[in-house]
N, C-alpha and C positions, 0 to 999 in steps of 0.2 A: 564389494567397495573396492573402488581404485585407491592406490595407494600413492597419489598425486599429494604434495605436498600443500602446505595453506597457500592459498592465493592472497597475496599482499594486501589485496584490494579488500579482503575481509576486514582487516585491522585498521581501515583508514575511511571508515563510513560515514562519517561527518564531512570528510572534505570529498568523498564520492557524491553525496546528495547536497552539495553545497546549493545555497539559495541564490537564485539567478532572476534579478526583478527585471532586467533589462530590456529582455523579450516579450515578456506578460501582456497579454491582452484583456480587455475587460467586456463583459457585456453584461447588461440587467435583464434580467428574467422574469421581472415583475414578482407578484406578493405569491407566498407558496404557503398551503395548509399541509400539515406535516402527518404522517400515517400516525403519530403517537397520540396527535390532537391540537399539538401548537401550531402557531401562525406566524411567518414572518410577512411581513407588511413590505418589504422591498430585499429583493436577492441579487446579488452578485456574484458571477463565476468567474474566475480568474482561468485563462487558456492559453496555451501557446499552439501553433502549428507550423507545420515542416511540410515543403513540397506544394504542388499544386493539385487542384480539381481537374481533371480531365473531362473533356466536354460531355460525355456521358454522367459525369458526376457519380461513378459507382466504383470509385478508389479511394474512398474515406477510412481511415481506421482508425478508432476511440483505446487509448491509452489508459487504463484503469490504476492509480498507485495505489501503493499499500500504505500503511499507517503514517509513516514517518516522511513520505514523499509530497511530491505535488506535482505540477503542470510540467516541469522540465524533465520531460521522459527522455528524452537525448542525451541527458545527462546521467541521472540514475540506471537507465537502460541502455548503455552506451556500449554494450555489445550486441543488442539487438536492434536497435532504432537506430537509422542514422543512413549517409549515402553509400549505398552498396552490401546495407547489411540485410538480413532475413526481413525487418520492417523496414524498406527501402524507403526513403525520404526521398529519392529520384524516380520512384515510381509510384508509391502512393502519397497521399495526403494524410497526414498523421495530426491527430489531434491530443493534446493531454489538458487535462483540466483537475486543478485543484479542486476538492471534495466540498458540499456543502457542511459546513462546520469546520472547515480548515482555517488554519491560520497563514496562508501564503497568499493571499488576495481575494478569495472569496468569503462569501458571508459566514463568521463564524463568532466564536462567544466573544473574541478581541474585537471585534468590530462595531463601529458606532452606530445605533440604530436612528430612528429619522427624527428622533427628540434631540439626537445630540451626544448620546450616553452609550458609555460602553456596552454590551448585554451582559457580560459576565455572568452571574447567577441565573438572571433573567433567560438566558439563552435557551429554545425548547429542547428537547430530547429529539436527535434525528436517528432515522433509520438507514440501512444501504438503500431500501427503497426510495426513501427521499434524494439521496445521493443521484441516483439512476434518472427520477424523474428532473433534478436540475439539470442533469446533463442531457437528456431528451429534448429539452428546452433552448440550450445551448445549440444542439444539433439543428434546429428548426432554425433558430437565428444564423446560422450558416448555410442555410439552404441545402442540407443534407438528407436524402430521404431515408438512404441505406446504409449501415458501415459493412464493407468489406468483411470486418473481422472488428470484433471487441475482445482486446485482452487484457489480462492483469495478472498478478499475483498476489497471495494471500487474500488482504482484504480487497485488493483489486480482482482478483480472482472472483470473490463474492458479487462484486458488481457486474461482472460479465455475464455471472449466472442470471442474475437477477435482470439484466437487460433482455435476456432471451425469452424470458416468461412474460415481463411487463410491456415489453414491445416486440414482440415476436417479427412481426413483421419488418422491421428495422435493423434487423442484426443477421445477416447471410453467414458469418461464422464466428465462433467462440474458442479462443485458446484460453483456458484456465490452468494455472501452473500453482503447485506447493498453496492449494488452498481447499476448502472443505465445504459441505452443505450445511455445516452447524458447528458451534464449537462445542468440546464434551467439558466435561467437569474439569479436569487439568487446564484446557486452555483459558477457560474462564478463571480459575484460579490463579493463574500467573497474571491475567490482566487485573484482578482484583487485587492481588499484592501490589502490584505498581500502581493503580488508583490508591489506594490508602495510603502509600508514602507521600503523593501529592495532599491528600485530604487531611492528614495529619500533620503535616507541614504548619507552623503559626502563621507563616506567611499568605497561605490560602486565603484566610480572610473571608470565608463562605463563597468563594468564587469572585468576590467582588476588590481584588488586587490591583486593579490597575491604576498607573499614579503612584504605586509603591515597587519594590523590588521582586514581590511574588513569591511563590513557592517553588524559589531556584533550587533549592538541597532536594525537597521531595521531587520535583521533574527529573534532576539529575540522578536520584536514585532508582526512580521508575524506568528511566533509559536503563540503566545498568541492569536493573532484572529483567528487561526486556532482550536486551542484547544478549544475556547469557544463553537466553533461550532460542537466540536466531543460529546460533554457531554450534558445531559439533565439539562433543568430548576429543575427537582427534585433532582438529584444530588448535584448541586450546594447549591441548599438550604440545602438539610441535612447535607452537609459537612461543609457550611460556614456560611450560613444565613447572618446575620448582624455582626457578632462577630467579634470583634478588636483585633489587632495583638499584641500582648504584653503587653497592657496599658486597663486601666478601662475608660479611657475617652477620647476623640477627643483631638488633640495635635492642630489642626489650623496650622500646621506650611506646609503646602504643600507636607507633605511627606506621606510615609504608612501608613494608618489608619487600614484597613479592612483587615482580614486576607485573603478573596479571591484575593485582591491586591497581598500580599506579596507571595502568593502560585504562580499566574500567572506570576510574574515576574521571580520568581525563574526557574519555566518551561521554561519561555523564553531564560533567561542567560545560563542554563544548557544546552540546546539544541544547541547552536552555539558551544559547544564543539564538537559536533559530527555531523554534519550537514555543507554543503556548500550551500552558498546564490545564486550562480548561478544556481545549480542542485536543488535547489526550485522553481528559475524562471523556468528552463527548463521542470520540472517534471509536476508543475502546468499547464504549459501552453499546455504540450501534454493529461493531462486529459480535459483539456477545447475543443480542439480540435478534440477528439473521438466522433466520433455519427456513431452509428449501425444503418442502415436502416431497416434491415432484418437478420433474421438467414438463409433464402434460402443458400442451399447448405452446410449446416451443418449435422454432421450424430451421432452428440454425444445425449446421455440422459443428459438431464438437471434438476438441482436441484437449487431453486432459496429460499434464506432465507432474511427476512426482519425484523427488529423490529418496534414495535409500539410507542417506545421511541425516536425514531431517526427521526430528523426534518429537518437534511439536506442532508439524502438521504431516503425519505419517502416511506413508503410500496407502494402507487400505482407507484413508477416506476419500483418494481421488478414484480409487476402484469403486467406492460404491457410488461416487458421482458417473463415472462411465455405465455402471450398471442402470444408473436411473435413467440415464440418456437412451441407453439401448432398450429400456423397457417403454420407453416414450415413444418408440419407432423412427428415433433419430440415428443419423450416420454420426458415430462415435469411435474414438480410438483415445485408448491409455497407454502412455509408456512411462516406465521408471526408469531413471536415469542415475548412474552410479557415479557421483561426486560425492567428496570428502568432508564439504562444506557448511553441512549443515542445511538449516532453513535460506539462509542468505544465498544457496546455491542458484536459487531462481534469478537472482539479481547479476550473477557472475558466468553461468554457463552461456555461452553465445554459439558455441560449436554443435551441441546434440539440439539444444532447444531450436536453434537456429535452423538447421537441417529440416525438424518438424514442422516448424512453423511456415518454412517453403512449399513446404507439400502441401501443408492445409491451404495456402492462398492458391496455388497452383489447381486444387481441386475445383471440378465444375467449369473450367474456361476452356 
């Protein structure tokens, strides 16, 4: 592992993923029958685009976001997506969409149904495959026939993988970073602990809390739990250690004593201003439901990347994905990248991931 000090962007997560509404576009993709059996009578997908489709319409790239992301890929992936970067918006037509079940413009639990009521507890279970179906309808609305690349990390990587088997003719290349074919017991356990923080908050009201403050405390704690899993031990040690917050000695008063306590409380509280608790429940369950048994039937070329300090999505899960692709007879490559930042390294490493993505995009040309 490299000895680089923690990237300051690690500790300004909410600022890095701040919501940008002004550039959102919206498209209605009609009704949807969902994999788990539910049905939505009318679905809106929020999306953003950068760059221009070329005459051949073969330069389109889809960016799939992780749990707390949204359509604004040029913001939360600002070291990889943009003019002159690896996913070059001067060269490619780049599309980012907010997932089905989200809370940043796409139809989700906080949306108002056709009868004029918030879905709340009535919102059906969504799976990764449903998110991909919604994205495929967006693709058709944009009159794109094939993605030059579908890319994503963490939950976004699951979507990219699912694209390759659900719509194999629509994907030329897949880049899946810091992700897996299925959550293991520990990954599910972290998500369930976060969900219980919300479900046990009296403000949750069975999911029908719209019009009230809602389960803000539970959502904040859920984010604190998640945030702990996204960073590395080394990052926390170097940034905070056992440093006290605004004092020289312990107060022994039951309040915040350590700097890391103050940081986590701040990140958790600020998260509640931009995210919906029901969406957190729906989307974390979708991640836990996901299980990709094989890549048989896929036609894309694959790139898998992982990070040596990522203990919540460890490298062996990406190694297994690469093996799965090779066993399916597909061109595939896996690279473990040395960065000290934990799971969030996939959001912050533009250098090595960027080099590999440029190679991938140049293949077959």
